[in-house]
N, C-alpha and C positions, 0 to 999 in steps of 0.2 A: 550426249550423243550416244546412240546405240551402235556399236561396232563390234565385230567379232574379235575376240582376244586371239592374238597370233602367237604361236609357239616361238620361243627365243626372244621375246620382247619383254620389257619390264614395265609394269604399270603401277600407278598409285590410285587409291580410291578415297573419296571424301564423302561425307554425309551431307546431303543437300540442305539439311537443317542448320548447318554451321553458319555463323554470321558472315564468313568470307566466301561462301559457296557462289554467290552471285558474281563476285569479282572474278573468281576463277573461271566461271562459265564465260564471262565476257572475253577474257584473255584467250581461252581455248577457241571460242568461236571466231575471234578475229584472226588468229593464226591459221586455223583450218580453212576459213573462207578465203584467205590470201592465196591459198593453193589454187583457187579458181577451178576446182573440179567438183562436180555434183557428189562424187563419192567421198570427198574430204569432209563435207559438212552437209549431209543430205537433208537436214531439217530446214535449211534456208535461213534467212535473216529473221529469226524469231526471238522474242524476249525470253528471259530466264523463266518467267512465270508460265508462258505458253509452252516452253520446252518441258517443264515439269508436268503440265497437264497432258501433253502428248506422250511423254515417255513413261510416266507413272500413272496412267489413266485409272488403274485399279484403286488408287487412293481416293478417288471421288465416289466410289461405290459404298 
């Protein structure tokens, strides 16, 4: 998910090529979508693969 990094918050970053990336995506999506706001998960109910294509579109070029 593409969101603005907010000052004062702590973040961690993973490489989408890691074997556990898809599992982490599913957990994040489920938690964010449970908030029931468009802002929480603006991409909607999309798969990991679709999210990669939409988020990292320059990889297809």
